[in-house]
C-alpha positions as CSV (number, residue, x, y, z in Angstrom):
1,M,0.0,0.0,0.0
2,S,1.3,3.5,-0.9
3,E,1.9,5.6,2.1
4,D,-0.2,8.8,2.4
5,F,2.1,11.8,2.9
6,H,-0.6,14.4,3.3
7,G,0.3,17.0,6.0
8,R,4.0,16.3,5.6
9,V,6.7,18.7,4.2
10,A,9.5,17.3,2.0
11,I,12.6,19.1,0.6
12,V,14.4,17.7,-2.5
13,T,17.6,19.4,-3.6
14,G,18.3,19.1,-7.3
15,G,14.6,18.5,-7.7
16,S,14.2,19.9,-11.2
17,D,15.4,16.9,-13.2
18,G,16.3,13.2,-13.1
19,I,16.1,11.3,-9.8
20,G,15.3,14.5,-7.9
21,F,12.3,15.4,-10.1
22,A,11.0,11.8,-10.1
23,T,11.2,11.8,-6.3
24,A,9.5,15.2,-5.9
25,S,6.8,14.2,-8.3
26,L,6.1,10.9,-6.5
27,L,6.0,12.6,-3.1
28,A,3.6,15.2,-4.4
29,K,1.4,12.5,-5.9
30,R,1.2,10.9,-2.5
31,G,0.1,14.2,-0.8
32,A,3.3,15.9,0.5
33,Q,4.0,19.6,0.3
34,V,7.2,19.5,-1.7
35,V,9.9,22.1,-2.0
36,I,12.4,21.7,-4.8
37,C,15.5,23.7,-5.5
38,G,17.8,23.8,-8.4
39,R,20.3,26.1,-10.3
40,R,18.5,26.6,-13.6
41,Q,15.4,28.7,-13.4
42,A,13.8,27.5,-16.7
43,L,14.2,23.8,-15.7
44,L,13.0,24.6,-12.2
45,D,9.9,26.4,-13.5
46,S,9.1,23.5,-15.8
47,A,9.4,20.9,-13.0
48,R,7.2,23.0,-10.7
49,D,4.5,23.4,-13.4
50,R,4.6,19.6,-14.3
51,I,4.1,18.7,-10.6
52,A,1.4,21.3,-10.1
53,A,-0.4,20.0,-13.3
54,Q,-0.8,16.6,-11.7
55,G,-2.4,18.2,-8.6
56,G,0.7,18.3,-6.5
57,R,1.6,21.0,-3.9
58,V,5.0,22.3,-4.8
59,E,7.3,25.3,-4.2
60,A,10.4,25.9,-6.3
61,I,13.4,27.9,-5.2
62,Q,16.4,28.8,-7.4
63,L,19.5,27.9,-5.5
64,D,23.0,26.4,-6.1
65,V,23.5,24.2,-3.1
66,A,27.2,25.0,-3.2
67,D,26.1,28.3,-1.7
68,T,26.0,26.8,1.8
69,V,24.8,30.0,3.4
70,G,21.9,30.3,1.0
71,L,21.2,26.6,1.5
72,A,21.1,26.9,5.3
73,D,18.8,30.0,5.0
74,M,16.5,28.1,2.7
75,I,16.1,25.2,5.0
76,E,15.5,27.5,8.0
77,G,13.0,29.5,6.0
78,I,11.0,26.4,5.0
79,G,10.9,25.3,8.6
80,Q,9.6,28.7,9.7
81,K,7.0,28.9,6.8
82,Y,5.5,25.4,7.2
83,R,6.4,24.9,10.9
84,R,7.8,21.5,10.1
85,I,10.2,19.6,7.9
86,D,9.4,15.9,7.7
87,M,11.6,14.7,4.9
88,L,14.8,15.8,3.3
89,V,16.4,14.3,0.1
90,N,20.0,15.5,-0.6
91,N,20.1,14.8,-4.3
92,A,21.9,17.7,-6.0
93,M,25.1,16.5,-7.5
94,S,28.3,17.6,-9.3
95,T,30.7,15.5,-11.3
96,H,33.9,16.1,-13.3
97,Y,35.1,13.3,-15.6
98,A,38.9,13.4,-16.0
99,P,42.0,11.4,-14.9
100,I,43.7,12.7,-11.8
101,S,46.5,14.0,-13.9
102,K,44.1,16.5,-15.5
103,L,41.6,17.0,-12.7
104,T,42.0,20.5,-11.2
105,L,41.7,21.4,-7.5
106,D,38.7,23.6,-8.4
107,H,37.0,20.6,-9.9
108,W,37.7,18.5,-6.8
109,R,36.4,21.3,-4.5
110,K,33.3,21.8,-6.6
111,D,32.3,18.1,-6.4
112,F,32.9,18.1,-2.7
113,A,31.0,21.3,-2.2
114,V,27.9,20.0,-3.9
115,N,28.0,16.3,-3.1
116,C,29.2,16.5,0.5
117,D,29.4,19.9,2.0
118,A,25.8,20.7,0.9
119,A,24.5,17.5,2.5
120,F,26.2,18.4,5.8
121,V,24.8,21.9,5.8
122,S,21.2,20.9,4.9
123,T,21.2,18.0,7.3
124,K,22.4,20.2,10.1
125,A,19.8,22.8,9.4
126,A,17.0,20.2,9.0
127,L,17.9,18.4,12.2
128,K,17.1,21.5,14.2
129,V,13.5,21.5,12.9
130,M,13.1,17.7,13.1
131,T,14.5,17.5,16.6
132,A,11.8,19.9,17.9
133,A,9.2,17.5,16.4
134,G,10.9,14.4,17.6
135,K,10.8,12.8,14.1
136,G,12.0,13.0,10.6
137,S,13.7,11.2,7.7
138,I,16.7,12.1,5.6
139,V,17.9,10.3,2.5
140,N,21.2,11.1,0.9
141,I,21.8,10.1,-2.7
142,A,25.2,8.6,-3.1
143,S,26.6,6.5,-5.9
144,T,28.2,3.1,-6.7
145,C,31.2,5.2,-7.5
146,G,31.4,5.9,-3.8
147,I,31.8,2.3,-2.9
148,R,33.6,0.9,-5.9
149,A,36.6,2.5,-7.7
150,T,35.9,4.2,-11.0
151,V,38.6,5.6,-13.2
152,N,38.5,9.3,-14.3
153,M,36.0,10.1,-11.5
154,A,38.2,10.7,-8.5
155,S,36.5,13.8,-7.1
156,Y,33.0,12.5,-7.6
157,S,33.8,9.1,-6.2
158,A,35.7,10.5,-3.2
159,S,32.9,12.9,-2.4
160,K,30.2,10.2,-2.7
161,A,32.3,7.9,-0.4
162,A,32.4,10.7,2.1
163,L,28.6,11.1,1.8
164,V,28.0,7.4,2.6
165,H,30.1,7.6,5.8
166,F,28.6,10.9,6.8
167,T,25.2,9.2,6.5
168,A,26.2,6.6,8.9
169,V,27.5,9.1,11.5
170,A,24.5,11.3,11.1
171,A,22.2,8.3,11.6
172,M,23.9,7.4,14.9
173,E,23.6,10.9,16.2
174,A,20.0,11.3,15.1
175,A,18.6,8.0,16.1
176,P,18.0,9.0,19.8
177,L,16.1,12.0,18.5
178,G,13.7,9.9,16.6
179,I,15.2,10.9,13.2
180,R,16.4,8.4,10.6
181,V,19.2,9.0,8.1
182,N,19.9,6.6,5.2
183,A,21.6,6.6,1.8
184,I,20.5,5.3,-1.6
185,I,23.3,4.2,-3.9
186,P,22.3,4.5,-7.5
187,G,24.2,2.8,-10.3
188,Q,23.7,3.9,-13.9
189,V,20.4,5.8,-14.2
190,Q,18.8,7.3,-17.3
191,T,19.3,11.0,-16.4
192,T,20.4,14.0,-18.4
193,P,24.1,13.7,-17.4
194,T,24.1,10.0,-18.3
195,E,22.5,10.7,-21.7
196,Q,25.1,13.4,-22.4
197,F,27.9,11.1,-21.5
198,S,26.4,8.3,-23.7
199,A,26.2,10.7,-26.6
200,L,29.9,11.7,-26.2
201,A,31.3,8.2,-25.5
202,T,28.9,5.7,-27.1
203,D,31.3,2.7,-27.0
204,T,32.1,3.3,-23.3
205,A,28.5,3.8,-22.4
206,E,27.5,0.6,-24.1
207,R,30.2,-1.3,-22.2
208,V,29.1,0.2,-18.9
209,T,25.5,-1.0,-19.6
210,A,26.6,-4.4,-20.7
211,A,28.5,-4.8,-17.4
212,I,25.4,-4.4,-15.3
213,P,24.0,-7.8,-14.2
214,M,20.5,-6.7,-15.2
215,Q,21.9,-5.5,-18.6
216,R,20.2,-2.1,-18.4
217,G,20.4,1.3,-16.6
218,G,17.8,2.2,-14.1
219,K,14.9,4.6,-14.5
220,P,14.6,7.7,-12.3
221,E,11.2,6.5,-11.2
222,E,12.7,3.2,-9.9
223,L,15.1,5.2,-7.8
224,A,12.3,7.4,-6.6
225,E,10.4,4.4,-5.3
226,A,13.4,3.3,-3.2
227,I,13.9,6.8,-1.9
228,I,10.2,7.1,-1.0
229,F,10.4,3.7,0.8
230,M,13.3,4.9,2.9
231,L,11.5,8.2,3.7
232,S,8.3,6.4,4.7
233,D,7.1,4.9,7.9
234,A,7.4,1.5,6.2
235,A,11.2,1.9,6.9
236,S,10.7,3.0,10.5
237,Y,13.4,0.6,11.8
238,I,16.0,1.3,9.2
239,T,18.7,3.9,9.8
240,G,22.3,4.2,8.9
241,A,21.7,2.0,5.8
242,A,23.2,2.4,2.3
243,L,20.9,0.7,-0.1
244,P,22.3,-0.1,-3.6
245,V,19.7,0.4,-6.4
246,D,21.9,-0.5,-9.3
247,G,20.7,-3.6,-11.1
248,G,23.1,-5.7,-9.1
249,K,26.3,-3.9,-10.0
250,A,27.6,-3.3,-6.4
251,A,27.2,-7.0,-5.6
252,Q,29.1,-8.2,-8.7
253,L,32.7,-9.5,-8.6
254,Y,33.9,-8.8,-12.1
255,M,35.5,-11.7,-13.9
256,P,36.9,-11.1,-17.4
257,S,35.4,-13.4,-20.0
């Protein structure tokens, strides 16, 4: 049975596209007041209008989560406006694809700022609101790159690995407060960045897909269902978990043919 989220407030960073949009859309369909943020105003407006058109309650805020001061202010403002924050999904991401020899320190810092620093700042801000209520659920969107080595993705992989461990520490600190913190670990998902990469490196993209045990990439909606489960009361005894949703990739021991 799908859980009814009426009366609850959910924040989804990077909610204008891909996994974030699919998650925000599903939350809204199930009754939640959803707040999405993103960098690109046109994409954000489109996402807001699409969710509203299906009858969802949605607010859209233009924000680059690398602006940690602005991010903290946004979370605080949402808490004051709605008098609650029930769910937070740290989904916004940044990735730079390059070997370490060509990766710049600015690229490294940008990936950490978006993928890790922002999750720390938003979690800290949300915990203040959730602690007062004695309940809440936070889901961080990590990556298989954060648990398995991937060449040419050092900054992205390292920042996602840090996010997985941050999730575990946050879960331990938040558990006595009645708040759960978990991570979802996507593999290859059919999002705009994946499509752009596939267009530039067709052969590599095909090999990546062929190496997935289920022989296909995931759909944003499939990730959204897993995220919604972790947010929901159905997962009330789950915290500190990092759930792979990757077609079996994280479980695979690669053996050359």
